[in-house]
N, C-alpha and C positions, 0 to 999 in steps of 0.2 A: 330635919326632915320630920315630916306630921304622917302622925298615923292614919293608917283610912284603909281604904280596898285596894285592891291591888288587880292590875287586868294583864290577863294571861291570852293574847288573838289566836285564831283558827284562822282559816280560812274556811271556803263553804266546807258543810261536810259531803265526806264521800259514799256514796250508794251505788249498786247497781241499775240497773238501766230499770227501768219500771220502781223499783222501789223505792224515791222519794217523798219525803214527809211535806216538804214545802220544795215546788222543782225550782225555783227560783233562789234558791240558797244552795240548791248539793251541784255538786262535779258527779259525773258517772264514771265509772272504771269498773268492767269486767271477765279482767284475769290478772292474777302475780304480775304479769310486764303491764301494764293497765294499772295497777296501785301503785307498782315500786315508782311510774314515772311521774303518777300524781304528786303524792310524798316526796320527792324530789323537786321539786317546781314548783311547790307550799315551802320548801326550803328554800331557795332563791328568793320568797318573796319575804323573808324573815320570821315564818310562824312562830310559836313559841308550841303548839299544839295542832295533833292534829286531831280529827274528827270523824270516825264511820257510824255511817248510820247501818247500825246491824239488822236491824230490824227495824216493823212500823208498832202500832198499836191499835188497839180493841178502843181504843178512848174515842180514834173521830173515823171517822166510815173513811176517809184516801187513806190510811194507815192500814197496810198491814201483819200479819201474825208471824209468819214464816223467816225465817232468818236468810239475808241475804249473802251473805259470800261464804265461799268453802273456807275451813280450819286454815288452807293452806294462801288465801291470801289474804287473811289477818294476821299472819304470823309472817308474811312479807312487807306488808304496811310497817309493824311492829319494831321488826330487824331492822325497817333502812327508818326509819324514825328515830330508834335509840342509839343506833351507830352515830345517828348526826345531834341526840342530846337532845331529842324532842320527846314529850310525850304524848302517848296513844288514849285519847277518848271516845268513849261509845256512847248512845244512844240505842241498847241494847235492855227489850223486856222481856220477848221471845224466850224459854228457859236455854233452847240451844243455843242460840247468842252468847248468853250469859256465863254457859262451859262453855263456851269456843272460844271468849275474851279470857278467860282465865286460864285454860291450854296456851295462848297463844304471848300473853304476858302483858296480855289491855292494862293500862294504869288506874285509869280513871269509868266506871262504870254510872253510867246515868240510869235511875231505873231500878232496874234489875227486877219485875213488879209482878214477873209469871217463872219466878223459878224456884223450882221443889226444890226438894228435901236433898237431892244429893249435889244441882249447882251452889243450896247455900252449905254446903257442908263443906267446896269448892274453895267457895269465896271467907269461908272461918279459919283454911287451911289456909289461904294466902290473906290475913287482913291487915298485916303488912306492909304490903304490897301494891293494894287496890282499895282504892275508897270509892265509896259509894257516897256521892251526895243527897243530899233531899232535893225532892222534884216535887214542891209542893201547889205551886201556882195554879199551873194546868188543870189541877183539877178544884182547887182552891174558883177560880175565876170560874169557872163553869158554873159551880153553881150560885155563884153570884148575879153572873150575865154577864160579864167581861166579855168573856170567849165570843160571846155568839158570833161577833164581827170575823172573827176563824172558825166556823162553823159548827161550837156549841153549844145549844141550846143549855139551860135550867134543867128544863124536861127531860133533854138525853141525858144529860147527867141523873138524874135522881132514876131515868129508868135503868141505866146502867149499875146504879147502886153507887 
């Protein structure tokens, strides 16, 4: 064996109808049963992770900042995925989405950008259960101009700080 990167694959991200960050890479679900059905289908395909798109973000105009799923829907995904030995990852920028991920038992939270003090305290209490990977590529490439094809120009990045 050679040391090096390892890849854990997931299928499309799961989002509520109208909540996709990138519609072409999104599978839509609008109820607890639809969420469970997608988890089971992705499991049958051999995924390592289930990824939720819990919220958009304020960085890009096509992304919304509200939380897309109910706590019950999020818990259903976590329950089904964990029962099958799979991790649940979530794109969660909004404060409410971060708190919901903590309550539901999500394993990996991408960003947590707008978490308030209460959400940060919840993350601190779960620091041995939840991983928050750094996500600096999009802000960096927005400043360099490399994200312009994705709709984020350096001028937009400067305006947003």
